[in-house]
N, C-alpha and C positions, 0 to 999 in steps of 0.2 A: 591554642583550646577553645579560646574565645571565637574564632574564626571557624573553626567546627561548629560550635554550637550558634552561632548567628546562621550560618549554612543551614542547618538541621532545622532551625526556625522558619528559616523562610521557604523552603521546601515543603514543610509541614503548611505552612499558611497560604503559599500557593496552592498547595492542594485540597485543601479545605474551601479556600475562595473558588475553585474552580466546581466541584461539588454543588453548591449555592448558585454559583452563576449558570450551572448546567440545570438545574430545576428551573431560576427564572428564565433562560432561553427557551426552553423546551415549550413554555407557555404561550411564546411568541412564534414557534414552531423554526427556531435558529437551530443551524445545524451546529451539535454540541462541539464537534473538533474545531470549528471556527471560533466557538466561545474559548476553546483552550488555547488556540493559537494566538487571539488576541489578548488576552491574559498574560503570556510569554513576551508578547510585544510591550506591553504596558509596564512589566516590571524589567524590562531591558534597560539598556543606557539611554534610548531615546525616551522613553516613559516614565511617569513618577517613580518608577522603584529605582532607576538608575542602577541598576544591575550590570555590568559590563561582562558579557559572556562571549569567548571568540575561539573555543578548545573543540575544535573540528575531532581532534584526536578523541578525545570522551564522548564526544557526540556520536561519532560513528560507533563507539562501544554499546554505547546508551540505546542508539536507535536499533542497533544489530538485537539486542537483546529482547528488546521491547518487541520488535518486529516478528519475533520468532515466538514471543508468546501470544501475539495476536493473531498470527497466522495458525499456530496450533489448534488454538480455539475457534477459528474460523471453520478448519476441517472438521473438530470434534462436533459440533453443531450441525453440520452437514448430513441430511437424512438419507437412508438406502434410496428412498424414492426420488429424491433427487437426483443422485447419480444417475438412475436409470433413465430421468428424463433427458437430463441434458448435458451427459458428460461430453459427449462428442461435440456438438455446437461450442459448448465452454474453453473446449481445447482448441477449437480452431480460432475463436476469438482471442484466447489467449496468447497465439502464438503467430498464424498468419495475421490476424487482428493488428498485435502489437508492431509488425513489421511495415506494415502498410502504414498505420498512424505515425510511426516515426519518419517514415520516408516522405510523408506527404507536410509534415511539421517541416522536416529538415528544407524540402525543396521549397517551400512557401519562405523560410527565414532567408534564404541565398536570393529568391526571385525578388521578394519584398522588400527585404530590409539589408541586403547586400552583407549579409554574413558569411564568412569562408568556410567552406564546406565541413571543415573537422567540426568548429564549434555549431553549425546547423544541425549535423549530425548527434552532437552531442544531446542538444536540446531535444531534439525529437526523440532520443533514446530515453533519456529521462523522463518524456512527459508523457511517453506511450502508456505506462500502465495504470488501470484504475486502481484504488485505493480499498482492499477489503474493510476496513474500520469503516469509512465512510460510506461505502454501499451497504454494507450489513445493516449497521446502525439506522441511515435513513429509510433504508425501504422497510424496516420494520415498524420505524414511527409512523411511516407516510401516509399508511390505512388504505391503500390503494388496491382493489381489487383486481389487481392484473394476473394472468394467466400462473398456473405453478410453475409452467417452464421455462418461463420469461425471469422470474425470480431465482430459480435455479441455476439457470444460465449467468444471471448477473452475479451474484454470489458465488460461485465454482469459479467463474473466470475472473473474478478478482482477488483468488486465493493462489490460481496458478500462472496469473501473467509476471507476477513481481519477477520469478526466476529469467524468464525470457528478455526484460529489460535490462535486469543486471549484465546478462550475455551482451546483451547489444552496448551496453555503455563500456563494458570492458572490452571487447572487440573493437570498437572505434577509437578509444583511448589507445589501446596496441597498434591500431593500423598507422596512427599520425607519430607517437613517440619512437616507436621502433619498426617503420618502413621495411628495413632490411631483412628482418627476419620474421615479417608476417607474409601469410601468403594464404590462399583458398583452403587449402589442407589443412594449415593450423588453425583456420576459423572452424572447421569442420571438426577437428579433435576436441578443440574447448568446448564447441555445442555438445559433443557426446560425452565428455567428461562432468559437464555440468549437470544436463537434463538425463541423460539417461544415470550418470552414477547418483544423483540426486534422486530418481524415482527409485531406484534399488534399494538405496540405503534407507529412504523413508518408508518404503514396505515392510521391507524386514524389520525395522526397528518398529513398526505400529504392530505388526505380530508378536514381536517380544514382550512390548508394553502391556498388550492385551491378555498375556498370558500370564506376565508377572501380577497385573491389577484382578487375574482369575485367579493364581494359585497363592500369593505371598498372604500369610495371615496377618496383617498389619490392623494396626489400630484404623478406624476410620478415617481420621484426621491426618493420618499418613500417607494415602493414596494419593491425595492431589499434590503432595509434596513429591510423591514418587514420579508424579507425571511430568511435572515442571522442571523438577532435575533430568530427566530423560531428554526431555525438549533441550536444554541447554547442550547437553552432552551431545545429542545428535547434529544439532544446527552446527558447533563447534568442530565435531568429527567431520561432518563433510564439507565444511569449508576448509579445515586443514588438509584434506586430500583432492581439494580441488572440484568438488562437487557443489551442487547449489544445495546449502543449508536450508534454504526458504520452502526449496520443492521438498525437501526431506521431512523439515517439521509439519508443514501442510498435510502431507501423505499420512504421515504417521497419525495425526488428527483425524483423517478421516477414515483411516482403517479402524481405529479405535471406537470413533464416534457411532459408526454404521453396525456395530455388534454390541451384544449385550454383557454385562457382568455386574456382580452385586454391588458395587461401589460407584455405579455410572451416576448417580444423581449429584453423590458429594464432589466426584471429580469435575462434573459438567459445573456445576455451580461455583466451585472453586475457579477452575477455569476462566470462566466469565466476569470473575470479580478480579483476577489476576488481568486479563485482558485489559477490562476498564483502567486499572491502575497503569498497565503500560500504555495505552492511550493517552491519558491524562500526564503523564510522566513526558512521553514522546512530543506529544504536541505543545506543551510547556516549554521544553528544552529547544525545541524549533523554533518557538517564538522568540525566546530569547537571543538566538542565535544571529538572526536578522537585525539589521539597521537599518528602521526604517526611511531615513532620510536619505540612505544611499540609493533608494529603490524610485527616488522621485525621477532621475535622469531617465528612469529606463521605462516609464509609464506607456509611453507610444508602443514600443517594444512588447511590452506585456498585454496593452489590448490587441495587438494585431496578432501576435502567437496564439492568444485565447480564443479568439475569433475562427483564426483557422482551425484550432484543434475542436473547436465544439460544434463549427458550423459545417465543417469539411471534412477533415479527417475523421474525427469518431463515425460519423454518419455513414460515409464511404466506408471505412472498414468492417462496422455493424454489417452495413447491407451485403457488401461481399461475404463477409463470414456467416450470415445466416441464411443466405438464399438458398443452399443448397439443402436446407434441412426443414422447410417447408414455414418457416416463420411467416405471420401476416405483416403486411406494411405498418400497421399501427403498432403491433408488438416491436418489430426491430426499432421504430422510430423511439418508441420508449426504452428501449434497451440502450439505442444510441443515445439519450438525453441523460440517462441514468451513469452513465460512464464519469463519475467524480475523480478529480484528482485529490490527494490528500498527503500524508507523509511519504508514501515511497517516492515520490519524484524528488521530495527534497531532500531525502536521505540518498537520493542516488548521488543528489550533486556534490554529496561530500566527497565521494571515490575520486573525481577529477582534482578535487582541492586537495586530497591527499598525495594524490598523484603529482602534483604540481603543475599540472595543465595550465597554461595561458588563459587568463580571462575566466578562470573556475569560479572567482567570487562574484561575478558579474552574473554568471549563468544560475548561481545558486540564487542572487537577487532576482531574476527574472522568473524562475522557475517558482521560487515563494510567491511573487503576485500573481502568476498564473493559476496556483493552487488557491490562493485566498479568491480570486474572482471565480473560480469554479465552484468552490463552496457555498460562495453567495448568490451565485446566477443558477445554478444546476440543483445545487442542495436546498435551496429556499423555494423550489418551484416544483420539485418532484409532484406534489399532489394536484396541482393546476396541470401538468403538461399530463397526468394521468386523465382528469376529466375532461381535457383537450380531445384526447386520445379515443375517449368514449369509455374509458375504465372508471366503474362506481367506485364506491366507498365500501371499506370494508365494516 
């Protein structure tokens, strides 16, 4: 009983500190998600908190729930006009762009760091997606007057590219752990199950939830509860049948968000509050999960991988994906720079750990380090990048 009470006290204290630290950090334009990560590290076994945490099973469960809520909120706040402006460019970035990014990072890891192809492909797959929470939060706080279609592209992309990276991560793992049972046909079937299944489930669930929100005679405070419980049902159900739960909950939120219903304001406000809580819990937990002193031997690898990702892979993928849609060079350059990494790459590295992959813990550490550098380097400089590229302030 005492242990339970102490954990409750610790969780509440960390959450409270996170809120105040976020207020202080925002005055210095610090990415709030970086603040939460650092607080988790300080509370961990290498920090003054000294709390040991290495439960990857609990981390996967918590991370799945948190990301489902975050993605639903991202879809819910996507406006109909944004979808019209940027659905196809976003889809190109979230699929073709992810594959290009993963391939370039993997190739560089093999060529520059002599990392075996199986580990290099895993590094590329987990680092390919941008982070919805990081991108949306920092874009809204940057106060840069970029064109609406660029903002729409970045926000929708960050919600759509997670399923593709999950698919790549799982595919690479199966390719090297069960080579005898893996083939091109198997990969195609897995892709269709994940993407097509997630899309069908998400769109159908969105219209069902929308009808429930319009027709059920509930108290106003119960509509957000209905929405969040549907998020859990849809995410869990999609994952159980082999479809992408992440794509499903994002599309469900998108369907609900672009339509009107009486309780829309209360559902939107509550979803935003739930998403902030999910972000705080997720980043604190991921900060607790890492052991900073174990990152020291991997500093050189982290720097090289980050440089390739930020300066080569993301720009090539962005320019190749957006070129057919007539984006200007400065719009594409800004979209490239705002390709922030966040919780999703760290979360994805938990999958190889649970699968018993060799060197998975090292992969986790490298990914964590790349995310930290990305949030510092890119997250802190979004306003500066906007000014350099000729975009004014809002």
